[in-house]
C-alpha positions as CSV (number, residue, x, y, z in Angstrom):
1,M,28.7,-15.7,15.0
2,T,26.9,-12.5,15.9
3,G,28.5,-11.0,12.7
4,S,25.7,-12.5,10.5
5,L,23.0,-10.7,12.5
6,P,21.7,-7.3,11.3
7,H,23.2,-4.4,13.5
8,R,20.3,-2.6,15.2
9,R,21.2,0.7,16.9
10,V,19.2,1.8,20.0
11,V,17.5,5.2,19.5
12,T,17.9,7.5,22.4
13,A,15.1,9.9,23.5
14,G,16.6,12.9,21.9
15,E,16.9,11.3,18.5
16,H,14.3,11.8,15.7
17,V,11.8,8.9,15.8
18,L,9.7,8.2,12.8
19,T,6.1,8.9,12.9
20,A,3.6,6.0,12.5
21,Q,2.8,7.4,9.0
22,E,6.6,7.4,7.9
23,A,7.1,4.0,9.3
24,L,4.2,2.5,7.6
25,E,3.9,4.2,4.3
26,P,6.5,2.1,2.5
27,L,4.8,-1.2,3.6
28,Y,1.3,0.3,2.7
29,M,2.5,1.4,-0.8
30,E,4.1,-2.2,-1.3
31,L,0.8,-3.9,-0.2
32,E,-1.3,-1.5,-2.4
33,Q,0.9,-2.4,-5.4
34,E,0.6,-6.1,-4.7
35,V,-3.1,-5.9,-4.3
36,E,-3.4,-4.0,-7.7
37,T,-1.3,-6.6,-9.4
38,R,-3.4,-9.4,-8.1
39,L,-6.6,-7.7,-9.2
40,V,-5.2,-7.1,-12.7
41,Q,-4.1,-10.8,-12.9
42,A,-7.5,-12.0,-11.8
43,A,-9.4,-9.7,-14.3
44,V,-7.0,-10.7,-17.0
45,S,-7.7,-14.4,-16.2
46,A,-11.5,-13.7,-16.4
47,G,-11.0,-12.3,-19.8
48,W,-10.7,-8.6,-19.3
49,S,-7.9,-6.6,-20.8
50,A,-5.3,-5.1,-18.5
51,D,-6.6,-1.6,-19.4
52,E,-10.1,-2.5,-18.5
53,A,-9.0,-3.9,-15.2
54,L,-6.9,-0.7,-14.3
55,E,-10.0,1.4,-15.3
56,A,-12.2,-0.8,-13.0
57,I,-9.6,-0.5,-10.3
58,D,-9.4,3.3,-10.6
59,E,-13.2,3.6,-10.5
60,L,-13.3,1.5,-7.3
61,K,-10.7,3.8,-5.7
62,R,-12.7,7.0,-6.8
63,H,-15.9,5.4,-5.3
64,E,-14.0,4.6,-2.1
65,V,-12.8,8.1,-1.7
66,L,-16.2,9.7,-2.5
67,S,-17.8,7.4,0.0
68,M,-15.3,8.4,2.7
69,V,-15.8,12.2,1.9
70,G,-19.6,11.6,2.3
71,E,-19.2,10.0,5.7
72,E,-17.4,13.0,7.0
73,D,-20.2,15.3,6.3
């Protein structure tokens, strides 16, 4: 019954191995999309329009980036 199990190939030392970023980026993007969807749903449930919610999310992202840049100085 091993035919139903996914085939996993062993990577040898000479083969390309993904960087951590390459391995995590698809999951990160998926989670980011899920978070944004939930935030929009919550905002719409609270009476905001979807456009207002997306603008607020974009503003939060800008604020986060600016605060991270300020911490590096």
